[in-house]
C-alpha positions as CSV (number, residue, x, y, z in Angstrom):
1,X,-0.1,0.1,0.0
2,X,2.9,2.2,0.8
3,X,4.4,1.8,-2.6
4,X,0.7,2.2,-4.2
5,X,1.2,5.6,-2.7
6,X,4.0,6.8,-3.2
7,X,4.1,5.7,-6.8
8,X,1.2,8.0,-7.0
9,X,2.9,11.1,-5.3
10,X,5.9,10.5,-7.4
11,X,3.8,10.3,-10.5
12,X,2.0,14.0,-9.4
13,X,5.7,15.3,-9.0
14,X,6.6,14.4,-12.1
15,X,3.3,15.6,-14.1
16,X,4.0,19.2,-12.1
17,X,7.5,19.7,-13.1
18,X,6.2,19.1,-16.5
19,X,3.8,21.5,-16.5
20,X,6.0,23.8,-14.9
21,X,8.6,23.0,-17.5
22,X,6.2,23.3,-20.3
23,X,5.0,26.8,-18.8
24,X,8.6,27.8,-18.5
25,X,9.5,26.9,-21.9
26,X,6.0,28.7,-23.6
27,X,7.0,32.0,-21.6
28,X,10.7,31.9,-22.8
29,X,9.3,31.8,-26.7
30,X,6.2,34.4,-25.7
31,X,9.5,36.5,-24.4
32,X,11.8,36.3,-27.6
33,X,8.8,36.8,-30.1
34,X,8.0,40.0,-27.5
35,X,11.4,41.3,-27.8
36,X,10.4,42.2,-31.9
37,X,13.8,41.6,-33.0
38,X,15.3,40.6,-36.5
39,X,12.5,37.4,-37.4
40,X,15.1,35.1,-38.4
41,X,17.1,35.4,-34.9
42,X,13.6,35.2,-33.2
43,X,12.6,32.2,-35.2
44,X,15.9,30.5,-34.6
45,X,15.7,30.8,-30.9
46,X,12.0,30.0,-31.4
47,X,13.0,26.7,-33.1
48,X,15.9,25.8,-30.6
49,X,13.6,26.5,-27.8
50,X,11.3,24.5,-28.8
51,X,13.6,21.4,-30.7
52,X,15.8,21.0,-27.8
53,X,14.3,22.6,-24.7
54,X,16.8,22.2,-22.2
55,X,19.7,23.5,-24.0
56,X,17.6,26.3,-26.1
57,X,17.0,27.6,-22.6
58,X,19.9,27.3,-21.4
59,X,21.6,29.4,-24.4
60,X,19.0,31.9,-24.5
61,X,19.3,32.7,-20.9
62,X,23.6,32.6,-21.6
63,X,23.2,34.6,-25.1
64,X,19.5,35.1,-26.2
65,X,18.5,38.4,-24.0
66,X,18.1,41.7,-25.8
67,X,20.3,44.1,-23.4
68,X,19.8,47.3,-25.7
69,X,16.9,49.0,-23.9
70,X,18.1,48.4,-20.8
71,X,20.7,50.4,-19.9
72,X,23.8,48.9,-18.4
73,X,24.8,52.3,-17.0
74,X,23.2,55.9,-17.2
75,X,25.4,58.0,-19.5
76,X,23.5,61.1,-18.6
77,X,25.1,61.4,-15.3
78,X,28.7,61.8,-16.8
79,X,29.1,65.9,-17.7
80,X,31.1,65.1,-20.6
81,X,28.0,63.5,-22.0
82,X,25.9,66.5,-21.2
83,X,27.8,68.6,-23.3
84,X,28.2,66.5,-26.3
85,X,24.1,66.1,-26.3
86,X,23.7,70.3,-26.4
87,X,26.8,70.3,-29.1
88,X,25.5,67.7,-30.7
89,X,22.0,69.4,-31.2
90,X,23.6,72.8,-32.3
91,X,25.8,70.9,-34.8
92,X,22.5,69.7,-36.1
93,X,20.9,72.8,-35.5
94,X,23.8,74.8,-37.8
95,X,23.9,72.3,-40.6
96,X,19.8,72.9,-41.3
97,X,20.3,76.8,-41.1
98,X,24.1,76.8,-43.4
99,X,23.5,78.1,-47.2
100,X,26.8,76.9,-47.9
101,X,28.7,74.0,-46.5
102,X,32.7,72.7,-47.2
103,X,32.4,70.7,-50.2
104,X,33.7,67.5,-48.2
105,X,30.9,67.3,-46.3
106,X,28.2,68.6,-48.1
107,X,27.4,65.3,-50.0
108,X,27.1,63.8,-46.4
109,X,24.7,65.9,-44.6
110,X,22.4,62.9,-44.0
111,X,25.0,60.8,-42.5
112,X,26.6,63.2,-40.5
113,X,23.1,64.3,-38.9
114,X,22.4,60.7,-38.5
115,X,25.3,60.2,-36.7
116,X,24.8,63.4,-34.4
117,X,21.1,62.4,-33.4
118,X,21.6,58.4,-33.0
119,X,25.2,58.6,-30.9
120,X,26.0,62.3,-30.2
121,X,28.7,61.9,-32.4
122,X,30.6,65.2,-33.3
123,X,31.8,66.3,-36.8
124,X,35.4,66.8,-36.2
125,X,37.1,69.4,-38.3
126,X,40.8,69.4,-38.2
127,X,42.8,66.6,-38.4
128,X,45.7,64.7,-39.6
129,X,45.6,60.7,-40.5
130,X,48.0,57.8,-41.1
131,X,46.7,54.8,-41.9
132,X,48.4,51.3,-41.1
133,X,47.9,48.4,-42.9
134,X,50.5,45.7,-41.0
135,X,50.7,45.2,-37.3
136,X,54.5,45.7,-37.3
137,X,54.0,49.6,-38.4
138,X,51.1,50.0,-36.2
139,X,52.6,48.8,-33.1
140,X,56.4,50.8,-33.8
141,X,54.4,53.8,-34.0
142,X,52.0,52.9,-31.1
143,X,55.4,51.7,-29.2
144,X,56.9,55.2,-30.3
145,X,53.9,57.9,-28.9
146,X,53.7,55.5,-25.7
147,X,57.4,56.1,-24.9
148,X,56.7,60.1,-26.0
149,X,53.6,60.0,-23.3
150,X,54.3,62.8,-20.6
151,X,50.8,63.0,-18.9
152,X,48.6,60.0,-19.7
153,X,48.5,56.8,-21.4
154,X,44.5,55.1,-21.9
155,X,44.4,51.8,-23.3
156,X,40.9,49.9,-24.6
157,X,41.5,46.6,-26.2
158,X,39.2,43.9,-26.4
159,X,42.3,41.2,-26.6
160,X,45.6,41.8,-24.8
161,X,47.9,38.6,-25.3
162,X,50.8,37.7,-22.9
163,X,53.0,37.6,-26.0
164,X,56.0,39.4,-27.4
165,X,53.8,42.4,-28.2
166,X,52.1,42.4,-25.4
167,X,54.9,42.1,-23.2
168,X,56.7,44.9,-24.8
169,X,53.2,47.1,-24.5
170,X,53.3,46.2,-20.8
171,X,57.1,47.1,-20.4
172,X,56.2,50.7,-21.4
173,X,53.4,50.8,-19.3
174,X,55.3,50.1,-16.2
175,X,58.1,52.1,-17.0
176,X,55.9,55.3,-17.9
177,X,53.4,54.6,-14.5
178,X,56.6,54.6,-12.4
179,X,58.0,58.3,-14.1
180,X,54.5,59.4,-13.2
181,X,52.5,59.4,-15.8
182,X,48.8,58.3,-15.4
183,X,48.3,55.0,-17.2
184,X,44.8,53.5,-17.2
185,X,43.9,50.3,-19.1
186,X,40.7,48.7,-19.9
187,X,40.6,45.1,-21.6
188,X,37.8,42.8,-22.5
189,X,37.0,39.8,-19.4
190,X,36.3,37.3,-21.9
191,X,38.4,38.4,-25.0
192,X,41.2,38.2,-22.8
193,X,40.3,35.4,-20.4
194,X,43.8,33.8,-21.1
195,X,45.7,36.8,-19.7
196,X,47.6,35.7,-16.8
197,X,47.1,37.4,-13.4
198,X,50.5,37.8,-13.0
199,X,50.3,40.0,-16.0
200,X,47.7,42.6,-14.1
201,X,49.5,41.9,-11.2
202,X,53.1,43.9,-12.8
203,X,50.9,46.3,-14.3
204,X,49.0,47.3,-11.1
205,X,52.6,47.1,-9.0
206,X,54.0,49.9,-11.1
207,X,51.0,52.1,-10.6
208,X,48.8,51.5,-13.8
209,X,45.5,51.3,-13.3
210,X,43.9,48.2,-15.3
211,X,40.6,46.9,-15.0
212,X,38.1,44.2,-16.8
213,X,35.2,45.0,-18.9
214,X,32.3,43.6,-17.7
215,X,34.2,40.7,-15.2
216,X,32.6,37.6,-15.8
217,X,33.0,34.6,-13.0
218,X,31.4,31.8,-15.2
219,X,31.4,32.7,-18.9
220,X,29.3,30.0,-19.8
221,X,26.7,30.5,-17.0
222,X,26.4,34.5,-17.6
223,X,24.0,36.9,-20.4
224,X,27.3,39.4,-19.6
225,X,29.9,36.8,-21.6
226,X,27.4,38.3,-24.4
227,X,28.0,41.7,-24.2
228,X,31.9,42.8,-25.1
229,X,33.8,45.5,-25.3
230,X,35.7,45.1,-28.9
231,X,36.8,48.5,-29.3
232,X,40.9,49.0,-29.5
233,X,41.5,52.7,-28.6
234,X,45.1,54.4,-27.6
235,X,45.4,57.5,-26.1
236,X,48.4,59.6,-25.4
237,X,48.4,62.7,-23.6
238,X,45.0,63.7,-25.1
239,X,47.3,64.6,-28.5
240,X,47.4,61.4,-30.4
241,X,45.3,58.7,-30.7
242,X,45.1,55.6,-32.4
243,X,41.7,53.2,-33.4
244,X,40.8,50.4,-35.7
245,X,40.5,46.4,-35.6
246,X,44.0,45.4,-34.3
247,X,44.2,43.6,-31.1
248,X,47.5,43.4,-28.8
249,X,48.9,40.4,-30.3
250,X,51.8,38.7,-32.0
251,X,49.6,37.1,-34.9
252,X,49.3,40.7,-36.6
253,X,53.0,40.9,-36.9
254,X,54.0,37.2,-37.1
255,X,50.7,35.6,-38.5
256,X,49.3,32.2,-37.3
257,X,48.4,29.0,-38.6
258,X,46.0,30.7,-40.9
259,X,48.7,33.0,-42.4
260,X,49.8,36.7,-42.7
261,X,47.1,39.0,-40.9
262,X,45.9,42.6,-42.3
263,X,44.4,44.9,-40.5
264,X,44.0,48.3,-40.7
265,X,45.0,51.1,-37.9
266,X,44.9,54.7,-37.8
267,X,46.7,57.0,-36.1
268,X,45.2,60.6,-35.7
269,X,46.2,63.8,-34.3
270,X,43.7,66.8,-33.9
271,X,40.0,66.8,-32.9
272,X,38.9,63.8,-33.4
273,X,41.0,62.6,-30.4
274,X,38.8,64.4,-27.7
275,X,36.4,62.3,-29.1
276,X,38.0,59.3,-28.7
277,X,39.2,60.5,-25.2
278,X,35.5,61.2,-24.1
279,X,34.6,57.5,-25.0
280,X,37.5,56.2,-23.3
281,X,36.6,57.9,-19.9
282,X,32.7,56.7,-20.3
283,X,34.1,53.5,-20.4
284,X,36.5,54.0,-17.7
285,X,33.6,55.1,-15.7
286,X,31.9,52.3,-16.4
287,X,34.5,49.8,-15.5
288,X,36.4,52.1,-12.1
289,X,33.3,54.3,-11.1
290,X,35.8,56.6,-11.3
291,X,34.7,60.0,-12.9
292,X,38.2,61.6,-14.3
293,X,38.4,65.3,-13.5
294,X,41.3,68.1,-14.4
295,X,39.7,68.4,-18.1
296,X,43.5,70.5,-19.3
297,X,45.4,67.5,-18.9
298,X,43.5,65.2,-21.1
299,X,41.9,67.9,-23.7
300,X,44.6,69.8,-24.8
301,X,44.7,72.5,-27.2
302,X,44.5,71.4,-30.6
303,X,47.1,72.8,-33.3
304,X,46.4,70.5,-36.4
305,X,45.6,72.8,-39.1
306,X,44.8,70.5,-42.3
307,X,41.1,70.1,-42.9
308,X,40.2,66.2,-42.5
309,X,36.8,66.0,-41.4
310,X,36.1,63.1,-39.0
311,X,32.8,61.6,-36.6
312,X,33.9,59.4,-34.2
313,X,30.6,57.2,-33.7
314,X,30.0,54.7,-30.8
315,X,28.0,51.5,-30.4
316,X,27.0,48.7,-28.3
317,X,23.9,47.7,-26.2
318,X,23.9,50.8,-24.2
319,X,22.7,53.1,-26.6
320,X,19.2,53.2,-28.0
321,X,19.8,52.6,-31.4
322,X,22.0,50.6,-33.9
323,X,24.1,53.8,-34.5
324,X,27.3,51.8,-36.5
325,X,24.8,49.6,-38.5
326,X,22.7,52.8,-38.8
327,X,24.9,54.8,-40.9
328,X,26.6,51.7,-42.9
329,X,23.0,51.2,-44.0
330,X,22.3,55.2,-45.0
331,X,26.2,55.2,-46.5
332,X,24.7,52.2,-48.9
333,X,22.0,53.3,-50.3
334,X,23.0,56.9,-50.6
335,X,26.0,56.0,-52.8
336,X,25.8,57.2,-56.5
337,X,28.7,55.6,-58.1
338,X,30.5,52.0,-55.9
339,X,30.6,50.4,-52.3
340,X,33.7,48.8,-51.6
341,X,33.5,46.5,-48.6
342,X,36.1,44.5,-46.6
343,X,35.1,42.6,-43.8
344,X,36.2,39.2,-41.9
345,X,33.1,38.6,-40.8
346,X,30.0,38.5,-42.7
347,X,26.6,38.7,-41.2
348,X,24.1,41.0,-42.1
349,X,20.9,41.8,-41.0
350,X,18.1,41.8,-43.4
351,X,18.2,45.8,-43.6
352,X,21.9,45.6,-44.6
353,X,21.5,42.9,-47.0
354,X,18.5,44.5,-48.8
355,X,20.8,47.9,-49.0
356,X,23.5,46.2,-50.8
357,X,21.0,44.1,-53.3
358,X,19.5,47.3,-53.8
359,X,22.3,49.3,-54.6
360,X,24.0,46.8,-57.1
361,X,20.5,45.9,-58.5
362,X,20.0,49.8,-59.4
363,X,23.5,49.9,-61.0
364,X,25.9,50.9,-58.5
365,X,29.2,48.8,-58.4
366,X,29.4,46.8,-55.1
367,X,32.2,44.3,-54.0
368,X,32.7,42.9,-51.1
369,X,36.0,41.2,-50.3
370,X,35.5,38.4,-47.9
371,X,38.3,36.1,-46.2
372,X,39.1,33.1,-48.2
373,X,40.5,31.6,-44.7
374,X,39.3,32.7,-41.2
375,X,40.0,32.2,-37.9
376,X,36.0,31.1,-36.7
377,X,34.9,27.7,-39.0
378,X,30.9,28.8,-38.1
379,X,31.7,32.7,-39.6
380,X,33.3,31.5,-42.6
381,X,31.0,28.8,-43.5
382,X,27.8,31.3,-42.6
383,X,29.3,34.2,-44.3
384,X,29.7,32.3,-47.0
385,X,25.8,31.4,-47.3
386,X,25.2,34.6,-48.3
387,X,27.4,34.7,-51.9
388,X,25.0,33.3,-53.7
389,X,22.2,36.2,-53.3
390,X,25.1,38.5,-53.4
391,X,26.0,37.8,-57.0
392,X,22.4,36.7,-58.3
393,X,22.2,40.7,-57.6
394,X,25.3,41.7,-59.2
395,X,27.5,42.0,-56.4
396,X,31.4,41.5,-57.0
397,X,32.4,38.9,-54.1
398,X,36.1,38.1,-53.6
399,X,37.7,36.1,-51.4
400,X,41.1,36.5,-50.1
401,X,43.2,33.5,-49.5
402,X,46.8,34.8,-48.9
403,X,46.6,35.1,-45.3
404,X,44.0,36.9,-43.0
405,X,42.5,40.2,-44.0
406,X,41.0,41.4,-40.5
407,X,39.8,44.6,-41.5
408,X,37.0,46.4,-41.7
409,X,36.5,49.2,-44.2
410,X,33.8,50.3,-46.4
411,X,34.8,52.7,-48.5
412,X,31.8,54.8,-50.9
413,X,32.0,56.8,-53.8
414,X,35.8,57.6,-53.3
415,X,34.8,60.1,-50.8
416,X,33.8,58.5,-47.7
417,X,35.2,55.6,-45.6
418,X,34.8,53.9,-42.6
419,X,37.0,52.3,-40.4
420,X,37.6,50.9,-36.5
421,X,36.2,47.7,-34.6
422,X,32.6,46.9,-36.2
423,X,32.4,44.0,-38.5
424,X,29.5,43.6,-40.8
425,X,28.1,41.1,-39.1
426,X,24.8,41.0,-36.3
427,X,27.1,41.0,-33.1
428,X,28.5,43.8,-34.0
429,X,25.3,45.6,-34.5
430,X,23.5,44.6,-31.8
431,X,25.9,43.0,-28.9
432,X,29.4,44.3,-29.1
433,X,30.3,47.7,-27.9
434,X,32.5,49.1,-31.1
435,X,33.8,52.0,-32.4
436,X,34.5,53.4,-35.8
437,X,35.9,56.6,-37.7
438,X,33.4,58.4,-40.5
439,X,36.0,60.3,-42.7
440,X,34.5,62.9,-45.3
441,X,37.8,63.4,-47.0
442,X,38.5,62.2,-50.7
443,X,42.3,61.9,-50.1
444,X,42.2,59.1,-47.2
445,X,39.2,57.4,-48.9
446,X,41.0,56.8,-52.4
447,X,44.1,55.7,-50.0
448,X,41.8,53.2,-48.5
449,X,40.5,52.2,-51.7
450,X,43.8,51.7,-52.8
451,X,44.6,49.3,-50.1
452,X,41.4,48.0,-50.9
453,X,42.2,47.3,-54.9
454,X,45.3,45.8,-54.1
455,X,44.0,42.9,-51.7
456,X,41.4,42.6,-54.1
457,X,44.3,42.0,-57.3
458,X,45.5,39.1,-55.2
459,X,42.3,37.8,-54.4
460,X,39.9,35.2,-56.0
461,X,36.8,36.7,-57.6
462,X,33.8,34.1,-57.5
463,X,31.5,33.7,-60.2
464,X,27.8,32.5,-59.7
465,X,27.9,29.8,-62.5
466,X,31.5,28.6,-60.3
467,X,29.8,28.9,-56.9
468,X,26.6,26.9,-58.1
469,X,29.3,24.0,-59.2
470,X,30.2,23.6,-55.0
471,X,29.7,20.8,-53.4
472,X,26.8,19.5,-51.7
473,X,28.5,19.1,-48.7
474,X,30.0,22.6,-48.7
475,X,26.5,24.2,-49.6
476,X,25.1,21.8,-46.3
477,X,27.5,23.7,-43.8
478,X,26.4,27.3,-45.3
479,X,22.9,26.5,-44.5
480,X,24.0,24.5,-41.1
481,X,26.4,27.6,-40.1
482,X,23.5,30.4,-41.2
483,X,20.9,28.8,-39.2
484,X,22.4,28.6,-35.9
485,X,24.8,32.2,-36.2
486,X,22.3,34.1,-35.1
487,X,22.9,32.3,-31.7
488,X,26.6,33.4,-31.2
């Protein structure tokens, strides 16, 4: 009799657990749908949760939740942001009143205004820019400037490795901190997961202030793992800045098992350095709680007189708008002659994909260079899954196989260029904290286009006929990778 009642109780308990489980699954699916995100991403999550409920729920908790509207921190507390908000509104007003504008920006007022409204990205006029396409000259220049620092050094990187270049930079930072230079470092806690505690301890012991961005104790058990600081910024004395796509890692100098790595890094002097300084200090406030004062030290007077207009834009899950993605979209739709794109990871959302295909179908020369060799298998095959529809729309697609081109570039009509940390993929559009320089300058844009053409000329152009002959196995890999790519 006792066994009978125990069996009944266990059966009832199992029913209750099953009911609770299905209610949880149903509630999660409703939440996913209610977020009103990209339909492909929504359908992928719903399909995963229905087909693999336990794994799907776990992955959704870790990676799936949309944090864009949940402000990670309140930017309006920071005086610099209040000032930038005022100045950006003033610039928008001034543009609307001006009858005559400089020719470098007159054709791009809509993009400038967009970035003023969606990310408070001030237009800076007087800048000088040097461009590096390889790691060694880029890091040689960075180290030279670090050695010349007299008051402050600010570094912010997704990846800092404990390797040759990582230790060269560490030694300079330690030496400068001991001489009284104010040195601050932000590294992404997931991107730099392998950075030894000893490396950080040596910096701190010398007086360097070091903080991880959104520290993750158990990266597989927290949604913080999905929202990473992907920015790469160096600032010296508030006078010189570097930004681009290079992390602090030997592979950018020596290559790796997939060959030499190529990327783009800018060295900037001028007013745009102040924009980058504000970005760093906001991130510093977020990671440290320290609201840095002493403005003259970090925002010295600008002596550059060359006119190269630049906006420095940011995006991330702390902002209302996917600002860099919106700028990409508007730039593509306003192109009148050509659009050249190089990106290591190509997983566009529907808006960007439609803009590219529409531009090509309307007669714009759209060329996209993708890696023929990649450091990410899923992203590689997912990127290739878009090739068919790109080719069908008349977009020229090139695969670079002589190493790994990690550059993130878009050049439009020889007069507008985008570069920075943002890839042309959903993660950069929605999840990562990114930074980009938008340059309204013929000279800079044509130099970047010249580099693009050099890489393109040593790449393999893909034709639709050739692509349609690829193996069924490769086609399946593309389809499967594209299906699961929204999850990561």
